[in-house]
DRENFIKOL-339538 format. One record per residue (C-alpha): x, y, z; residue number from 1; residue in one letter. Coordinates in Angstrom, 1 decimal, m for minus. Layout:
N
+--------+--------+--------+-----+--------+
:     px :     py :     pz : num : residu :
+--------+--------+--------+-----+--------+
:      X :      Y :      Z : NUM :      A :
...
+--------+--------+--------+-----+--------+
//
This chain:
425
+--------+--------+--------+-----+--------+
:     px :     py :     pz : num : residu :
+--------+--------+--------+-----+--------+
:  m75.1 :   45.7 : m209.5 :   1 :      X :
:  m72.3 :   45.9 : m212.0 :   2 :      X :
:  m71.8 :   49.3 : m213.7 :   3 :      X :
:  m71.7 :   47.9 : m217.2 :   4 :      X :
:  m75.0 :   46.1 : m216.7 :   5 :      X :
:  m76.9 :   49.2 : m215.7 :   6 :      X :
:  m78.2 :   50.7 : m218.9 :   7 :      X :
:  m81.7 :   52.0 : m218.4 :   8 :      X :
:  m84.0 :   53.3 : m215.8 :   9 :      X :
:  m87.8 :   53.0 : m215.5 :  10 :      X :
:  m87.7 :   56.8 : m215.6 :  11 :      X :
:  m87.6 :   58.0 : m219.2 :  12 :      X :
:  m84.3 :   59.9 : m219.8 :  13 :      X :
:  m83.5 :   61.7 : m223.0 :  14 :      X :
:  m80.3 :   60.5 : m224.7 :  15 :      X :
:  m79.0 :   64.1 : m224.4 :  16 :      X :
:  m79.7 :   64.4 : m220.8 :  17 :      X :
:  m76.7 :   64.8 : m218.4 :  18 :      X :
:  m78.4 :   62.7 : m215.8 :  19 :      X :
:  m79.1 :   59.1 : m216.9 :  20 :      X :
:  m78.8 :   56.1 : m214.5 :  21 :      X :
:  m75.1 :   55.9 : m215.3 :  22 :      X :
:  m74.5 :   59.2 : m213.6 :  23 :      X :
:  m76.5 :   59.8 : m210.4 :  24 :      X :
:  m74.7 :   62.8 : m209.1 :  25 :      X :
:  m75.3 :   64.2 : m205.6 :  26 :      X :
:  m76.7 :   67.6 : m204.6 :  27 :      X :
:  m78.6 :   69.5 : m201.9 :  28 :      X :
:  m82.1 :   70.8 : m202.7 :  29 :      X :
:  m85.4 :   72.0 : m201.4 :  30 :      X :
:  m88.6 :   70.5 : m202.8 :  31 :      X :
:  m90.1 :   74.0 : m202.4 :  32 :      X :
:  m89.3 :   77.3 : m200.7 :  33 :      X :
:  m90.8 :   76.3 : m197.4 :  34 :      X :
:  m89.0 :   73.0 : m197.0 :  35 :      X :
:  m85.7 :   72.2 : m195.4 :  36 :      X :
:  m82.7 :   71.4 : m197.4 :  37 :      X :
:  m81.8 :   67.7 : m198.0 :  38 :      X :
:  m79.7 :   65.5 : m200.2 :  39 :      X :
:  m80.8 :   64.2 : m203.6 :  40 :      X :
:  m79.6 :   62.6 : m206.8 :  41 :      X :
:  m80.6 :   63.7 : m210.3 :  42 :      X :
:  m82.2 :   61.2 : m212.7 :  43 :      X :
:  m83.5 :   62.6 : m216.0 :  44 :      X :
:  m85.8 :   65.5 : m215.2 :  45 :      X :
:  m86.3 :   64.4 : m211.6 :  46 :      X :
:  m84.6 :   64.7 : m208.2 :  47 :      X :
:  m84.6 :   61.5 : m206.1 :  48 :      X :
:  m85.0 :   62.6 : m202.4 :  49 :      X :
:  m82.4 :   60.5 : m200.6 :  50 :      X :
:  m83.7 :   61.6 : m197.2 :  51 :      X :
:  m87.0 :   59.8 : m197.9 :  52 :      X :
:  m85.1 :   56.6 : m198.8 :  53 :      X :
:  m82.9 :   57.0 : m195.7 :  54 :      X :
:  m86.0 :   57.3 : m193.5 :  55 :      X :
:  m87.5 :   54.2 : m195.0 :  56 :      X :
:  m84.3 :   52.2 : m194.3 :  57 :      X :
:  m82.8 :   51.7 : m197.7 :  58 :      X :
:  m79.3 :   52.4 : m196.5 :  59 :      X :
:  m79.5 :   51.0 : m192.9 :  60 :      X :
:  m77.2 :   48.1 : m193.6 :  61 :      X :
:  m74.3 :   50.2 : m194.9 :  62 :      X :
:  m74.6 :   53.6 : m193.1 :  63 :      X :
:  m74.7 :   53.5 : m189.3 :  64 :      X :
:  m74.8 :   57.3 : m188.9 :  65 :      X :
:  m78.2 :   58.9 : m188.5 :  66 :      X :
:  m79.8 :   61.4 : m190.9 :  67 :      X :
:  m76.8 :   61.5 : m193.3 :  68 :      X :
:  m79.0 :   62.6 : m196.1 :  69 :      X :
:  m81.3 :   64.9 : m194.1 :  70 :      X :
:  m78.6 :   67.5 : m193.6 :  71 :      X :
:  m78.2 :   70.8 : m195.4 :  72 :      X :
:  m74.9 :   69.7 : m196.8 :  73 :      X :
:  m73.2 :   66.5 : m198.2 :  74 :      X :
:  m70.3 :   66.6 : m195.8 :  75 :      X :
:  m71.4 :   63.9 : m193.5 :  76 :      X :
:  m71.9 :   61.5 : m196.4 :  77 :      X :
:  m68.7 :   62.6 : m198.2 :  78 :      X :
:  m66.6 :   61.8 : m195.0 :  79 :      X :
:  m67.6 :   58.1 : m195.2 :  80 :      X :
:  m65.4 :   55.5 : m196.7 :  81 :      X :
:  m65.2 :   55.1 : m200.5 :  82 :      X :
:  m66.6 :   51.6 : m200.3 :  83 :      X :
:  m69.7 :   53.1 : m198.6 :  84 :      X :
:  m70.2 :   55.6 : m201.5 :  85 :      X :
:  m70.0 :   52.7 : m204.0 :  86 :      X :
:  m72.6 :   50.7 : m202.0 :  87 :      X :
:  m75.0 :   53.6 : m201.9 :  88 :      X :
:  m74.5 :   54.1 : m205.7 :  89 :      X :
:  m75.2 :   50.4 : m206.2 :  90 :      X :
:  m78.5 :   50.6 : m204.2 :  91 :      X :
:  m79.6 :   53.7 : m206.2 :  92 :      X :
:  m78.9 :   52.1 : m209.5 :  93 :      X :
:  m80.7 :   49.0 : m208.5 :  94 :      X :
:  m83.8 :   51.0 : m207.3 :  95 :      X :
:  m84.0 :   53.0 : m210.5 :  96 :      X :
:  m83.3 :   50.1 : m212.9 :  97 :      X :
:  m86.2 :   49.4 : m215.3 :  98 :      X :
:  m86.4 :   45.7 : m214.2 :  99 :      X :
:  m86.7 :   46.4 : m210.5 : 100 :      X :
:  m90.4 :   46.8 : m209.4 : 101 :      X :
:  m89.6 :   47.9 : m205.8 : 102 :      X :
:  m89.7 :   51.7 : m206.6 : 103 :      X :
:  m91.1 :   51.4 : m210.1 : 104 :      X :
:  m94.4 :   49.9 : m209.1 : 105 :      X :
:  m94.8 :   51.7 : m205.8 : 106 :      X :
:  m96.9 :   54.8 : m206.7 : 107 :      X :
:  m96.9 :   56.2 : m203.2 : 108 :      X :
:  m93.2 :   56.0 : m202.7 : 109 :      X :
:  m92.5 :   57.4 : m206.2 : 110 :      X :
:  m94.8 :   60.4 : m205.4 : 111 :      X :
:  m93.0 :   61.0 : m202.1 : 112 :      X :
:  m89.4 :   60.7 : m203.3 : 113 :      X :
:  m89.3 :   61.7 : m207.0 : 114 :      X :
:  m89.7 :   65.5 : m207.5 : 115 :      X :
:  m89.7 :   67.2 : m210.9 : 116 :      X :
:  m86.4 :   69.2 : m211.0 : 117 :      X :
:  m88.2 :   72.3 : m212.3 : 118 :      X :
:  m90.0 :   72.5 : m208.9 : 119 :      X :
:  m86.8 :   72.1 : m206.9 : 120 :      X :
:  m84.5 :   74.8 : m205.5 : 121 :      X :
:  m80.9 :   73.8 : m205.7 : 122 :      X :
:  m78.7 :   74.7 : m202.8 : 123 :      X :
:  m74.9 :   74.8 : m202.1 : 124 :      X :
:  m74.1 :   71.1 : m201.8 : 125 :      X :
:  m71.1 :   71.4 : m199.5 : 126 :      X :
:  m69.9 :   73.3 : m196.5 : 127 :      X :
:  m66.6 :   74.4 : m198.0 : 128 :      X :
:  m63.8 :   74.9 : m195.5 : 129 :      X :
:  m60.9 :   75.7 : m197.8 : 130 :      X :
:  m60.5 :   76.5 : m201.5 : 131 :      X :
:  m57.3 :   76.1 : m203.6 : 132 :      X :
:  m57.1 :   77.1 : m207.2 : 133 :      X :
:  m54.5 :   75.4 : m209.4 : 134 :      X :
:  m52.8 :   76.6 : m212.7 : 135 :      X :
:  m52.6 :   73.3 : m214.4 : 136 :      X :
:  m53.2 :   74.0 : m218.2 : 137 :      X :
:  m49.9 :   74.3 : m220.1 : 138 :      X :
:  m51.7 :   76.1 : m222.9 : 139 :      X :
:  m53.2 :   78.6 : m220.6 : 140 :      X :
:  m50.0 :   79.2 : m218.7 : 141 :      X :
:  m48.1 :   79.6 : m222.0 : 142 :      X :
:  m50.6 :   82.0 : m223.5 : 143 :      X :
:  m50.6 :   84.2 : m220.4 : 144 :      X :
:  m46.8 :   84.0 : m220.2 : 145 :      X :
:  m46.4 :   85.1 : m223.8 : 146 :      X :
:  m48.7 :   88.0 : m223.3 : 147 :      X :
:  m46.8 :   89.4 : m220.3 : 148 :      X :
:  m43.2 :   88.0 : m220.6 : 149 :      X :
:  m42.7 :   87.0 : m224.2 : 150 :      X :
:  m42.3 :   83.6 : m225.9 : 151 :      X :
:  m38.8 :   83.0 : m224.5 : 152 :      X :
:  m40.1 :   83.3 : m220.9 : 153 :      X :
:  m43.6 :   82.1 : m221.3 : 154 :      X :
:  m43.4 :   79.4 : m218.6 : 155 :      X :
:  m41.8 :   80.1 : m215.3 : 156 :      X :
:  m38.9 :   77.7 : m214.4 : 157 :      X :
:  m41.0 :   75.8 : m211.8 : 158 :      X :
:  m44.1 :   75.2 : m213.9 : 159 :      X :
:  m43.1 :   71.9 : m215.6 : 160 :      X :
:  m42.0 :   70.5 : m212.2 : 161 :      X :
:  m44.9 :   71.1 : m209.9 : 162 :      X :
:  m48.7 :   72.0 : m210.0 : 163 :      X :
:  m48.7 :   75.8 : m209.3 : 164 :      X :
:  m51.6 :   77.0 : m207.1 : 165 :      X :
:  m52.8 :   79.7 : m204.8 : 166 :      X :
:  m55.2 :   79.7 : m201.8 : 167 :      X :
:  m58.6 :   81.2 : m202.8 : 168 :      X :
:  m61.5 :   82.5 : m200.8 : 169 :      X :
:  m64.0 :   79.8 : m199.7 : 170 :      X :
:  m66.5 :   82.4 : m198.4 : 171 :      X :
:  m67.2 :   83.7 : m201.9 : 172 :      X :
:  m67.6 :   80.3 : m203.6 : 173 :      X :
:  m71.3 :   80.7 : m204.8 : 174 :      X :
:  m73.8 :   78.4 : m206.5 : 175 :      X :
:  m74.6 :   78.5 : m210.2 : 176 :      X :
:  m77.3 :   81.1 : m211.0 : 177 :      X :
:  m76.2 :   83.7 : m208.5 : 178 :      X :
:  m75.4 :   87.1 : m210.0 : 179 :      X :
:  m71.9 :   88.6 : m210.1 : 180 :      X :
:  m71.6 :   92.2 : m209.0 : 181 :      X :
:  m68.7 :   93.8 : m210.9 : 182 :      X :
:  m65.9 :   94.3 : m208.4 : 183 :      X :
:  m64.1 :   97.5 : m207.7 : 184 :      X :
:  m60.5 :   98.0 : m206.9 : 185 :      X :
:  m57.2 :   99.7 : m207.6 : 186 :      X :
:  m55.9 :   99.6 : m211.2 : 187 :      X :
:  m53.0 :  101.4 : m212.9 : 188 :      X :
:  m52.9 :  102.2 : m216.6 : 189 :      X :
:  m49.5 :  101.7 : m218.3 : 190 :      X :
:  m49.3 :  105.5 : m219.0 : 191 :      X :
:  m50.5 :  106.6 : m215.5 : 192 :      X :
:  m48.1 :  107.7 : m212.8 : 193 :      X :
:  m50.3 :  106.6 : m210.0 : 194 :      X :
:  m53.2 :  104.0 : m209.6 : 195 :      X :
:  m56.8 :  104.9 : m209.7 : 196 :      X :
:  m59.9 :  103.3 : m208.0 : 197 :      X :
:  m63.1 :  102.2 : m209.6 : 198 :      X :
:  m65.1 :   99.3 : m211.2 : 199 :      X :
:  m63.0 :   96.7 : m213.1 : 200 :      X :
:  m63.1 :   97.3 : m216.8 : 201 :      X :
:  m61.6 :   93.9 : m217.7 : 202 :      X :
:  m63.9 :   91.4 : m216.1 : 203 :      X :
:  m63.3 :   87.8 : m217.2 : 204 :      X :
:  m64.4 :   84.3 : m216.8 : 205 :      X :
:  m62.2 :   81.2 : m216.3 : 206 :      X :
:  m63.3 :   77.8 : m217.6 : 207 :      X :
:  m62.4 :   75.4 : m214.8 : 208 :      X :
:  m63.4 :   72.2 : m213.1 : 209 :      X :
:  m63.0 :   71.4 : m209.4 : 210 :      X :
:  m63.1 :   68.4 : m207.0 : 211 :      X :
:  m64.3 :   68.0 : m203.5 : 212 :      X :
:  m62.4 :   66.1 : m200.8 : 213 :      X :
:  m64.2 :   63.2 : m199.3 : 214 :      X :
:  m62.2 :   61.7 : m196.5 : 215 :      X :
:  m59.3 :   63.9 : m195.4 : 216 :      X :
:  m55.9 :   63.3 : m194.0 : 217 :      X :
:  m54.2 :   64.0 : m190.7 : 218 :      X :
:  m51.9 :   67.0 : m190.3 : 219 :      X :
:  m48.3 :   65.9 : m191.0 : 220 :      X :
:  m49.4 :   62.9 : m193.2 : 221 :      X :
:  m49.2 :   63.4 : m196.9 : 222 :      X :
:  m51.6 :   61.7 : m199.4 : 223 :      X :
:  m49.6 :   59.6 : m201.9 : 224 :      X :
:  m50.4 :   60.3 : m205.5 : 225 :      X :
:  m51.6 :   56.7 : m206.1 : 226 :      X :
:  m54.0 :   56.9 : m203.2 : 227 :      X :
:  m55.3 :   60.4 : m204.0 : 228 :      X :
:  m58.4 :   59.2 : m205.9 : 229 :      X :
:  m59.7 :   57.5 : m202.7 : 230 :      X :
:  m59.8 :   60.9 : m201.0 : 231 :      X :
:  m61.7 :   62.6 : m203.9 : 232 :      X :
:  m65.5 :   62.5 : m203.6 : 233 :      X :
:  m66.5 :   64.0 : m207.0 : 234 :      X :
:  m66.2 :   66.9 : m209.4 : 235 :      X :
:  m68.1 :   70.1 : m210.4 : 236 :      X :
:  m67.9 :   72.8 : m213.1 : 237 :      X :
:  m66.1 :   76.0 : m211.9 : 238 :      X :
:  m66.1 :   79.5 : m213.1 : 239 :      X :
:  m63.3 :   81.5 : m211.3 : 240 :      X :
:  m64.3 :   85.0 : m212.2 : 241 :      X :
:  m61.3 :   87.3 : m212.6 : 242 :      X :
:  m60.8 :   91.1 : m212.7 : 243 :      X :
:  m57.8 :   91.3 : m215.0 : 244 :      X :
:  m57.0 :   95.0 : m214.5 : 245 :      X :
:  m57.0 :   94.6 : m210.7 : 246 :      X :
:  m55.0 :   91.4 : m211.1 : 247 :      X :
:  m52.3 :   93.1 : m213.2 : 248 :      X :
:  m51.6 :   95.8 : m210.7 : 249 :      X :
:  m51.8 :   93.6 : m207.5 : 250 :      X :
:  m50.3 :   90.2 : m208.3 : 251 :      X :
:  m46.6 :   91.1 : m207.8 : 252 :      X :
:  m45.1 :   89.6 : m205.5 : 253 :      X :
:  m47.7 :   87.4 : m203.9 : 254 :      X :
:  m50.2 :   86.6 : m206.7 : 255 :      X :
:  m54.0 :   86.9 : m207.0 : 256 :      X :
:  m56.0 :   88.6 : m204.2 : 257 :      X :
:  m58.8 :   91.0 : m204.8 : 258 :      X :
:  m58.9 :   90.1 : m208.5 : 259 :      X :
:  m60.3 :   86.7 : m207.6 : 260 :      X :
:  m61.9 :   86.9 : m204.1 : 261 :      X :
:  m65.2 :   88.4 : m205.1 : 262 :      X :
:  m66.8 :   85.3 : m206.7 : 263 :      X :
:  m66.2 :   81.7 : m207.8 : 264 :      X :
:  m69.2 :   79.9 : m209.2 : 265 :      X :
:  m69.8 :   76.1 : m209.1 : 266 :      X :
:  m72.4 :   73.8 : m210.5 : 267 :      X :
:  m74.9 :   72.3 : m208.1 : 268 :      X :
:  m74.5 :   68.6 : m208.9 : 269 :      X :
:  m71.3 :   66.7 : m207.8 : 270 :      X :
:  m70.4 :   63.9 : m210.2 : 271 :      X :
:  m68.6 :   61.0 : m208.5 : 272 :      X :
:  m65.4 :   59.5 : m209.8 : 273 :      X :
:  m67.3 :   56.2 : m210.1 : 274 :      X :
:  m69.6 :   57.8 : m212.7 : 275 :      X :
:  m66.5 :   59.2 : m214.5 : 276 :      X :
:  m64.6 :   55.9 : m214.5 : 277 :      X :
:  m65.7 :   54.8 : m218.0 : 278 :      X :
:  m64.4 :   58.0 : m219.4 : 279 :      X :
:  m60.8 :   57.8 : m218.3 : 280 :      X :
:  m58.4 :   59.1 : m220.9 : 281 :      X :
:  m54.6 :   58.9 : m221.3 : 282 :      X :
:  m53.3 :   62.3 : m220.2 : 283 :      X :
:  m50.8 :   64.5 : m222.0 : 284 :      X :
:  m47.2 :   63.4 : m221.8 : 285 :      X :
:  m45.2 :   65.2 : m219.1 : 286 :      X :
:  m41.7 :   66.3 : m220.0 : 287 :      X :
:  m39.5 :   66.4 : m217.9 : 288 :      X :
:  m40.6 :   63.5 : m215.9 : 289 :      X :
:  m42.0 :   64.6 : m212.6 : 290 :      X :
:  m40.3 :   63.9 : m209.3 : 291 :      X :
:  m41.2 :   60.4 : m207.8 : 292 :      X :
:  m43.9 :   61.8 : m205.4 : 293 :      X :
:  m45.8 :   63.1 : m208.5 : 294 :      X :
:  m45.5 :   59.9 : m210.5 : 295 :      X :
:  m48.7 :   57.8 : m210.9 : 296 :      X :
:  m49.0 :   54.2 : m211.7 : 297 :      X :
:  m51.7 :   55.1 : m214.2 : 298 :      X :
:  m51.3 :   58.3 : m216.1 : 299 :      X :
:  m55.0 :   59.2 : m216.6 : 300 :      X :
:  m57.4 :   62.1 : m217.0 : 301 :      X :
:  m61.0 :   62.3 : m218.0 : 302 :      X :
:  m62.5 :   62.9 : m221.4 : 303 :      X :
:  m64.9 :   65.7 : m220.4 : 304 :      X :
:  m66.2 :   68.0 : m223.2 : 305 :      X :
:  m66.6 :   71.5 : m222.0 : 306 :      X :
:  m68.5 :   74.4 : m223.7 : 307 :      X :
:  m68.6 :   78.1 : m222.9 : 308 :      X :
:  m71.5 :   80.2 : m224.1 : 309 :      X :
:  m72.2 :   83.9 : m223.8 : 310 :      X :
:  m75.6 :   85.5 : m223.6 : 311 :      X :
:  m75.6 :   89.3 : m223.8 : 312 :      X :
:  m78.2 :   91.7 : m222.5 : 313 :      X :
:  m79.1 :   92.6 : m226.0 : 314 :      X :
:  m79.9 :   89.0 : m227.1 : 315 :      X :
:  m82.3 :   86.2 : m226.2 : 316 :      X :
:  m79.9 :   83.6 : m227.6 : 317 :      X :
:  m76.6 :   82.4 : m226.2 : 318 :      X :
:  m73.5 :   81.9 : m228.4 : 319 :      X :
:  m70.8 :   79.3 : m227.9 : 320 :      X :
:  m67.4 :   81.1 : m227.7 : 321 :      X :
:  m65.2 :   78.3 : m226.6 : 322 :      X :
:  m65.0 :   74.4 : m226.7 : 323 :      X :
:  m62.3 :   72.7 : m224.6 : 324 :      X :
:  m61.8 :   69.4 : m222.8 : 325 :      X :
:  m60.7 :   68.5 : m219.3 : 326 :      X :
:  m58.1 :   66.0 : m220.7 : 327 :      X :
:  m56.1 :   69.1 : m221.9 : 328 :      X :
:  m54.8 :   69.6 : m218.4 : 329 :      X :
:  m51.1 :   69.0 : m217.8 : 330 :      X :
:  m51.3 :   68.2 : m214.1 : 331 :      X :
:  m54.1 :   65.8 : m213.1 : 332 :      X :
:  m56.3 :   65.8 : m210.0 : 333 :      X :
:  m54.3 :   63.2 : m208.2 : 334 :      X :
:  m51.0 :   65.0 : m208.7 : 335 :      X :
:  m52.7 :   68.3 : m207.5 : 336 :      X :
:  m53.8 :   66.6 : m204.3 : 337 :      X :
:  m50.5 :   64.8 : m203.7 : 338 :      X :
:  m48.6 :   68.0 : m204.2 : 339 :      X :
:  m51.0 :   70.0 : m201.9 : 340 :      X :
:  m50.4 :   67.6 : m199.1 : 341 :      X :
:  m46.8 :   66.7 : m199.6 : 342 :      X :
:  m45.8 :   69.1 : m196.8 : 343 :      X :
:  m48.3 :   67.4 : m194.4 : 344 :      X :
:  m51.1 :   69.9 : m195.1 : 345 :      X :
:  m54.3 :   68.4 : m193.8 : 346 :      X :
:  m57.3 :   68.3 : m196.2 : 347 :      X :
:  m60.7 :   68.2 : m194.7 : 348 :      X :
:  m64.0 :   66.9 : m196.0 : 349 :      X :
:  m65.6 :   69.5 : m198.2 : 350 :      X :
:  m62.4 :   71.3 : m199.3 : 351 :      X :
:  m62.6 :   72.5 : m202.9 : 352 :      X :
:  m59.6 :   72.2 : m205.3 : 353 :      X :
:  m60.0 :   73.8 : m208.8 : 354 :      X :
:  m58.1 :   73.1 : m211.9 : 355 :      X :
:  m57.2 :   76.5 : m213.1 : 356 :      X :
:  m58.2 :   77.7 : m216.6 : 357 :      X :
:  m58.7 :   74.8 : m219.1 : 358 :      X :
:  m57.4 :   76.0 : m222.5 : 359 :      X :
:  m56.8 :   73.7 : m225.5 : 360 :      X :
:  m54.3 :   74.1 : m228.3 : 361 :      X :
:  m56.4 :   76.2 : m230.6 : 362 :      X :
:  m57.9 :   79.6 : m230.2 : 363 :      X :
:  m61.4 :   78.4 : m230.2 : 364 :      X :
:  m60.6 :   76.2 : m227.2 : 365 :      X :
:  m59.1 :   78.9 : m225.0 : 366 :      X :
:  m60.8 :   79.1 : m221.5 : 367 :      X :
:  m60.9 :   82.9 : m220.8 : 368 :      X :
:  m61.6 :   86.2 : m222.6 : 369 :      X :
:  m58.0 :   87.2 : m221.9 : 370 :      X :
:  m56.9 :   84.5 : m224.3 : 371 :      X :
:  m59.9 :   84.5 : m226.7 : 372 :      X :
:  m59.4 :   88.2 : m227.4 : 373 :      X :
:  m55.7 :   88.2 : m226.7 : 374 :      X :
:  m55.7 :   90.9 : m224.0 : 375 :      X :
:  m58.6 :   92.6 : m225.9 : 376 :      X :
:  m56.6 :   93.2 : m229.1 : 377 :      X :
:  m58.8 :   90.8 : m231.1 : 378 :      X :
:  m62.5 :   91.2 : m230.0 : 379 :      X :
:  m64.9 :   88.4 : m230.3 : 380 :      X :
:  m67.5 :   89.0 : m233.0 : 381 :      X :
:  m70.8 :   87.6 : m231.9 : 382 :      X :
:  m73.5 :   86.3 : m234.5 : 383 :      X :
:  m75.9 :   89.2 : m233.4 : 384 :      X :
:  m73.3 :   91.8 : m234.5 : 385 :      X :
:  m72.0 :   92.6 : m231.0 : 386 :      X :
:  m68.3 :   92.5 : m230.0 : 387 :      X :
:  m66.7 :   91.7 : m226.8 : 388 :      X :
:  m63.1 :   92.3 : m225.5 : 389 :      X :
:  m64.2 :   91.4 : m221.9 : 390 :      X :
:  m67.5 :   90.8 : m220.1 : 391 :      X :
:  m70.0 :   93.7 : m220.0 : 392 :      X :
:  m72.8 :   94.4 : m217.5 : 393 :      X :
:  m75.8 :   92.3 : m218.4 : 394 :      X :
:  m73.8 :   89.5 : m219.9 : 395 :      X :
:  m74.5 :   85.9 : m218.8 : 396 :      X :
:  m71.8 :   83.3 : m219.0 : 397 :      X :
:  m72.8 :   79.6 : m219.2 : 398 :      X :
:  m70.3 :   76.7 : m218.8 : 399 :      X :
:  m71.5 :   73.1 : m219.6 : 400 :      X :
:  m69.6 :   69.9 : m219.5 : 401 :      X :
:  m70.4 :   66.2 : m220.2 : 402 :      X :
:  m68.8 :   62.9 : m221.0 : 403 :      X :
:  m70.1 :   61.0 : m224.1 : 404 :      X :
:  m71.0 :   57.3 : m223.7 : 405 :      X :
:  m72.6 :   54.9 : m226.1 : 406 :      X :
:  m76.1 :   56.3 : m226.4 : 407 :      X :
:  m75.9 :   58.3 : m223.2 : 408 :      X :
:  m74.1 :   61.2 : m221.5 : 409 :      X :
:  m72.7 :   61.7 : m218.0 : 410 :      X :
:  m72.8 :   65.4 : m217.5 : 411 :      X :
:  m72.5 :   68.2 : m214.9 : 412 :      X :
:  m75.3 :   70.4 : m216.0 : 413 :      X :
:  m74.3 :   74.0 : m216.2 : 414 :      X :
:  m72.7 :   76.7 : m214.1 : 415 :      X :
:  m74.1 :   80.2 : m214.9 : 416 :      X :
:  m73.6 :   83.7 : m213.8 : 417 :      X :
:  m74.9 :   87.1 : m214.9 : 418 :      X :
:  m72.9 :   90.3 : m214.5 : 419 :      X :
:  m74.5 :   93.2 : m212.7 : 420 :      X :
:  m73.2 :   96.7 : m212.5 : 421 :      X :
:  m70.8 :   97.6 : m209.6 : 422 :      X :
:  m72.4 :   98.8 : m206.4 : 423 :      X :
:  m71.7 :  102.4 : m205.6 : 424 :      X :
:  m70.7 :  102.8 : m202.0 : 425 :      X :
+--------+--------+--------+-----+--------+
//
C-alpha cells in the first residue's frame, strides 16, 4: 500500500498523537508484569502485538525466520533486509487501514493483539553491542569552544572536516523512565591545588537523537555514504547525561570518560526511516566542502521538532526550557555512519550511534544546561520562581520530538529521567 494513500486507521487517533498510522514505530513490551517480552508497534493509545500476528501467519510469506517478533529484542528483525522491513510496514498499514475489515471486524483478534498502552510495560527495544556518541552540532561545538577556548579558537581545526565522536558505554544505556543516580568522581576547582572527590555538582542533560544499525558490515569493508541509509533501521530520542565538573577535570587528553558513562537514556519506540521519509529537509550548507567519502548525492536531514522540559521536585508542572530541531545538525546520520566505518570498522545489528547535543542558533534552542545558563553564569528562571544553573536532585528532565504532517504527527514519544541523590558508599 502506497505511503501517501494511508491516511487513517480504524483505530481513533488524536491529531496530536505521536503514533498515527503514518508512523508505526517498533518497540519491545510486556502486556503485564507476568508476561514475556515481545515486539509491538504503537498505534494511537494502543500497542499492536506483532508476536500474535506472527503466530497467525501474517508475515509467513516475507519472513522465513521463526519467532522474529516473539524475542525480547528487535535485533533479529532489524538484521533483515531493508525490503523486508518495508513489506512488514505495508502489511501493518493495510491491516490498520480504516477500509480493511480483516482486523477491524474481527473482535477476537482485536482483543488478542491490541493492548491499551497504559497497561503495557515498555522494555529496552534492542540488545546494544556498541555505542558511539558524535559531536555534530556546529552551534553546540562553537558555544562550548567559546566558553573554554575563546571565540578565536571555538572550533578545533578538524571539526569542519569530519564528524567528531567518542566511544560511549553501551552497558549504561537505559530506557526512558529509569531514575538517574547523581554520579560521584574527581573534580578540581580552578582555585584548588589538588582535586577532591564527591558527587557531581554540575549535572547536565544533552538533547540528542540516535539511530540503530539494522544490517551491519563486514570488518574491513566501509559503508559508502550513499548506501548508509540502507544500514539504518530507525531513530530514537537520546539524553546523554553529563557531569560537567567531572568532565572538565578528566577530558584532557582522551576525552569523556566517567563524566558520561553513568547513564544515557533513550526513548522506547524506534521510528523507522520510512516513517520519516516525508519529513526530509535540506540540511545546512557545509563549508568547506567535505572530502569525497563524506559527500552525499542528496544533502538531507529531517525536520524533527524537539522540546526539552524540566519538572522540579517543588512543582507539579513541567516547564519548557528549550526548543530545537534535528535539522540544525551540521553532520548528518549518513555521514556519521560512513565516517565511522571508513577505516573498515564493522558495525553490528543493534549498535547505537547518537548525534551529540543538538543546539540551534538562538539561546532558547540550546541543548544543554551548560549552554542555556552559560556555564551557570546566567541561571534559568522558571515560572514557579525557582532558578537552575544545573540539574538538582528531584528534577525530572523530559525530551519530546515529532515531525509535523498535514493533520498528523509522526513522533517519538518522550525520553524522561529523574535525578536521585548520589549513593553514599
